[in-house]
C-alpha positions, 0 to 999 in steps of 0.5 A: 652340955651342962650350962650354969645358969641355964635358965638365965637369958642375961648375958653369955652362958659358959658350959662346964667343959668350956670353962675348964678349957679356958681355965687350962689355957689361962693356967698355961699363960700363967696370968690371972688378970686375963678374962675371956672377952666375947664380942660381936664385930661387923664382918664374916659372910653373914654380916656379923662375926664372933670374936673370942680372945683373952683380954686384960682391959676393963671397958666402960659398960662391960658385962662381966660373969663368973663361971667357976673362976673364969671371968667372961666379959662382953662389951656393952655394944655386943651384949644385946647380940649375945644374951642367952648365947651358950659357949661350949668346948667340943673335942671330938675326932671331927672338931675341936674348939669353942662353939656358940649357940646364939638364940639371937641369930636369925641365920649363919654361914657354913663356917659357923663363925658369922651370923645375922 
């Protein structure tokens, strides 16, 4: 996996394949005003769960990073949970989708969608 800014622990890291997939999805939507918002919300089997969605809003305190023209936004409450987290996109026979490798998670559930 190639990750831009690999040595940085400031914010989220988006792999080249994840950035390409996000860009393709945004091109399909025909919207250049959207960013990929990554948030942490209470819930899931382990206490916290990830949310990835396209967002046109700009919230006070947002952390914004650019990866090959793809804006990734994290709200100020989620940012401490996601510092240094890497988002990748996998497309194999077994699995297709975004994956998050988060060094801040002390444990996760079997589904991989929540952590603590």
